[in-house]
C-alpha positions in Angstrom: 112.3 116.4 55.5 108.7 117.3 56.4 107.4 114.2 54.6 109.8 112.0 56.6 108.6 113.6 59.9 105.0 113.1 58.9 105.7 109.4 58.1 107.2 108.7 61.5 104.3 110.5 63.1 101.9 108.1 61.5 103.9 105.2 63.0 104.2 106.6 66.5 100.6 107.7 67.1 98.8 104.4 66.6 101.3 102.5 68.7 100.9 105.1 71.5 97.1 105.0 71.2 97.2 101.2 71.4 99.2 101.3 74.6 96.8 103.7 76.2 93.9 101.5 75.2 95.5 98.5 76.9 96.2 100.5 80.0 92.6 101.8 80.1 91.1 98.4 79.5 93.2 96.7 82.2 92.5 99.5 84.6 88.7 99.1 84.1 88.8 95.3 84.3 91.0 95.1 87.4 89.2 97.8 89.2 85.9 95.9 88.7 87.5 92.7 90.1 89.2 94.6 93.0 85.8 96.2 94.0 84.0 92.9 93.9 86.7 91.2 96.0 86.7 94.1 98.5 90.5 94.5 98.2 92.1 97.8 99.3 95.0 97.8 96.9 96.5 96.0 94.0 99.7 96.4 92.1 100.2 94.6 88.8 103.2 94.6 86.4 103.0 93.3 82.9 106.0 93.0 80.5 107.1 91.5 77.3 110.8 91.0 77.0 110.9 92.6 73.5 109.6 95.8 75.0 111.9 98.2 76.9 109.4 99.2 79.6 107.0 97.2 81.7 103.5 98.4 82.4 102.7 98.8 86.1 99.2 99.7 87.4 98.9 100.9 91.0 95.3 101.0 92.3 93.8 101.6 95.7 94.9 102.5 99.2 97.4 101.3 101.8 94.7 100.6 104.4 91.1 99.3 104.3 88.9 102.4 103.8 91.9 104.6 103.9 92.9 107.6 101.8 96.7 107.2 101.3 97.2 105.7 97.8 99.8 103.1 97.1 102.8 104.0 94.9 105.7 102.4 93.2 107.6 102.2 96.6 104.7 100.4 98.4 105.7 97.0 99.7 103.6 93.8 100.1 104.3 90.5 101.7 105.0 87.9 99.0 104.6 84.7 101.0 105.8 81.5 99.3 107.4 83.3 96.4 110.2 83.5 99.0 110.8 79.8 98.2 112.0 80.6 94.7 114.8 82.7 96.2 115.8 79.9 98.6 115.8 77.3 95.9 118.0 79.5 93.7 120.5 79.9 96.5 120.7 76.2 97.0 121.2 75.6 93.3 123.9 78.3 93.1 125.8 76.5 95.9 125.4 73.2 94.0 126.9 74.9 90.9 129.9 75.9 93.1 130.4 72.4 94.3 129.4 73.1 97.9 126.5 70.6 97.9 124.5 68.3 95.7 120.7 68.4 95.7 120.8 64.6 96.0 122.7 64.8 99.2 120.8 63.7 102.4 120.0 66.6 104.7 121.4 64.6 107.6 124.9 65.7 106.5 124.1 69.2 107.8 121.1 68.8 110.0 121.9 65.8 112.2 119.6 66.9 115.0 116.7 65.4 113.0 117.6 61.7 112.8 114.2 60.6 111.5 114.8 62.9 108.4 118.5 62.2 107.9 118.0 60.3 104.6 115.6 62.9 103.0 117.4 64.6 100.2 117.7 68.3 99.5 115.8 67.8 96.3 112.9 66.2 98.2 112.7 69.2 100.4 112.6 71.6 97.4 110.1 69.6 95.3 107.8 68.7 98.2 108.4 65.0 98.2 109.9 64.8 101.7 106.7 63.7 103.5 107.6 66.2 106.4 104.6 67.6 108.3 103.6 71.2 107.3 103.7 73.3 110.5 101.2 75.9 109.2 98.4 73.3 108.9 97.7 73.5 112.6 99.3 76.8 113.7 96.5 79.1 112.5 97.3 82.8 112.8 93.6 83.6 113.2 93.7 82.0 116.6 96.8 83.9 117.8 96.5 86.3 120.6 98.0 89.8 120.2 101.1 88.6 122.1 101.4 85.4 119.9 101.1 87.5 116.7 104.1 89.6 117.7 106.1 86.6 119.1 109.5 86.1 117.5 109.8 82.4 116.5 113.0 80.8 115.4 113.1 78.4 112.5 114.3 75.7 114.9 111.2 76.2 117.1 108.9 75.8 114.1 110.8 72.8 112.7 110.7 71.1 116.1 106.9 71.6 116.2 106.7 69.8 112.9 109.1 67.1 114.1 106.6 66.2 116.8 104.1 65.2 114.2 104.3 61.9 112.1 105.4 62.2 108.5 102.9 62.1 105.8 104.6 59.3 103.8 108.0 57.7 103.0 110.2 60.3 101.4 110.1 60.3 97.6 106.9 58.3 97.3 104.3 61.1 97.2 103.8 64.8 97.0 102.6 67.1 99.8 103.1 70.8 100.2 105.0 71.6 103.3 106.4 75.0 104.5 108.6 73.1 106.9 110.7 71.9 103.9 111.8 75.4 103.2 112.5 76.3 106.8 114.9 73.3 106.7 116.3 74.5 103.4 117.0 77.9 104.9 118.7 76.4 107.9 120.7 74.1 105.6 121.9 77.1 103.5 123.2 78.8 106.7 125.0 75.6 107.8 126.6 75.1 104.3 127.6 78.7 103.8 128.4 79.7 107.3 126.4 82.9 106.8 122.9 84.1 107.8 120.3 83.6 105.1 119.5 87.3 105.2 123.1 88.1 104.2 123.2 85.4 101.5 120.0 86.8 99.9 121.2 90.4 100.0 124.7 89.8 98.6 123.9 87.0 96.1 120.6 88.2 94.7 119.0 91.4 96.0 122.1 93.6 95.6 123.6 91.7 92.7 120.5 92.2 90.5 119.3 95.5 91.9 116.1 94.3 93.4 115.9 97.5 95.5 112.3 97.0 96.6 112.7 93.4 97.8 113.6 92.5 101.4 114.1 89.5 103.7 113.2 90.4 107.3 113.0 87.1 109.3 112.4 88.7 112.7 110.4 92.0 112.5 110.1 94.9 110.2 112.0 98.1 110.9 109.9 101.3 111.2 111.0 102.7 107.9 109.9 99.6 106.1 106.5 99.4 108.0 105.8 103.0 106.8 106.1 101.7 103.2 103.9 98.6 103.6 100.4 98.2 102.4 98.5 96.9 105.4 97.3 93.3 105.0 93.8 92.1 105.9 92.3 88.7 106.6 88.6 89.4 106.4 88.3 92.5 108.6 91.4 91.9 110.7 94.6 93.9 110.1 97.3 91.3 109.9 100.3 93.5 109.1 101.9 93.2 112.5 102.1 89.4 112.7 105.8 88.7 113.1 107.4 87.6 109.8 109.4 85.1 111.8 106.3 82.9 111.7 106.9 82.4 107.9 110.7 82.5 107.9 112.5 81.2 104.9 109.2 79.6 103.7 107.6 83.0 103.1 108.7 86.1 105.0 109.9 88.3 102.1 108.3 91.6 101.0 108.4 93.2 97.5 106.6 95.2 94.8 105.1 93.9 91.6 107.8 95.7 89.6 110.6 93.9 91.5 108.7 90.6 91.2 108.6 91.1 87.4 112.3 91.6 87.4 112.8 88.5 89.5 110.6 86.5 87.2 112.7 87.7 84.2 115.9 86.6 86.0 114.5 83.2 87.0 113.5 82.1 83.6 116.1 83.6 81.3 119.2 81.9 82.8 120.5 85.0 84.5 120.9 83.5 88.0 121.8 79.8 87.3 124.1 77.8 85.0 122.3 75.6 82.4 122.4 72.4 84.5 120.9 74.0 87.6 118.3 75.8 85.5 117.1 72.5 84.2 117.0 71.1 87.7 114.9 74.1 88.8 112.4 73.6 86.1 112.4 69.7 86.2 108.8 69.3 87.3 106.8 66.4 88.7 103.0 66.1 88.5 101.0 66.0 91.7 97.4 65.0 92.6 94.8 67.7 91.8 94.8 70.1 94.7 92.3 73.0 94.3 92.6 75.9 94.0 95.7 75.0 92.1 94.9 74.3 88.5 94.3 70.6 87.6 97.1 68.7 86.0 99.8 71.0 87.3 103.4 70.0 88.1 106.0 71.3 90.6 109.7 71.9 90.1 112.2 73.0 92.7 110.1 75.7 94.1 107.9 76.6 91.0 104.6 75.4 89.5 103.9 74.8 85.8 100.4 74.6 84.3 99.5 73.9 80.7 97.2 76.4 78.9 95.5 75.3 75.7 96.4 78.5 73.9 99.4 79.9 75.6 101.3 76.7 76.3 103.2 76.4 79.6 102.5 78.9 82.4 105.3 78.9 85.0 104.0 80.5 88.2 104.0 80.8 91.9 101.4 82.3 94.2 102.5 83.4 97.7 100.0 83.7 100.5 100.4 85.0 104.1 97.7 86.3 106.5 96.3 89.2 104.6 98.5 89.2 101.4 98.6 87.3 98.1 101.2 87.7 95.4 101.7 85.9 92.0 104.4 85.7 89.4 103.7 84.2 85.9 106.1 83.5 83.1 104.6 82.7 79.6 107.6 81.5 77.5 105.6 81.2 74.3 105.0 85.0 74.5 108.2 86.0 76.4 105.7 87.7 78.8 105.6 88.3 82.5 102.7 89.0 84.8 103.2 89.8 88.5 100.7 91.1 91.1 100.2 91.9 94.8 97.0 92.3 96.8 96.5 93.1 100.5 93.3 91.3 101.5 91.7 88.0 101.2 88.5 86.7 102.8 87.2 83.4 104.1 89.3 80.6 102.5 89.7 82.3 99.1 93.5 82.3 99.1 93.8 81.1 95.5 92.3 84.1 93.7 95.6 85.0 91.9 96.5 81.5 90.6 96.1 80.6 86.9 92.7 79.7 85.6 90.9 81.8 88.2 89.0 85.0 87.4 91.8 87.5 88.0 94.4 86.1 85.6 91.7 85.0 83.1 90.6 88.6 82.9 94.1 90.0 82.6 95.0 87.5 79.9 91.7 88.1 78.0 92.5 91.9 77.9 96.1 91.2 76.8 94.8 89.0 73.9 92.2 91.5 72.8 94.9 94.3 72.6 97.3 92.0 70.7 99.8 92.2 73.6 99.6 88.4 73.5 99.7 87.0 69.9 97.1 84.2 70.0 
């Protein structure tokens, strides 16, 4: 019996030591990157699906130069990762026979006759040609009153409708947040329910994403207390109304919940097989830095080829003061998700693949045999 216990001890200790080494190496590398970037806080979660527990590192403080450290309940804005939730809801309704992604949006949104023949699919894969309202509505120029203003999706869509379209629908690719405001409005018309309720009942409650929320108007006080403050350069941007981003980007979450969501997205848990294929059916688009060259876009998700790891499925969400990223590496059955609460200048792409942050994390994971390359 003693020999058997000793044998198991030999097995357990090296594995535990290796996990501590990975933890320590990531902590050191990420802290160095965080300091160089001047970021108050970062939360990162890493998981392989053949391991029972993800690794989450929580580093830094809720405010710039503050003392209160972030914890597992701290929330960050996740920006355009919201679009993955909206796309999944539409594909779920398609699976139930309530719409078809090749339907023209004019069936539900007749108040925009110029766009009546654009399909739902062209909204989701950014081939609609519709003007992106955030290109000229810059939050940096907002007064205090404008930052706190509650804007409806209709108000923002109408602003975009006043601008000419970029191209004939289906002929080119151009990123437009307006597409997903329209998709959110369409979901409400088709279902007869507010988008907030759809998200809560169909996804957030259904899959126990207890640290993920959709607040399209303003944050309640108990949520604000949990949030890491966001910073654009030196300005605290936490109190810009989430209504400005709406169904294109107003959700908040944690890196742990984002890792859970990434798992659900790519393992067939939230969609039937047909709709899963549609979600991941990607089209190439012209190089558009800081996005990696030769990437493609599905129905609300990017894919980039890595010479060693193969396909990287990802999305990076950006709002004023926050950046988030999710990454799925199918060849490794591995997930990386992260949140930060500051960006400076025009450096909004710091979490996308092939930039320093993910390159550093992936390098550490390879060196510790977490990724088998």
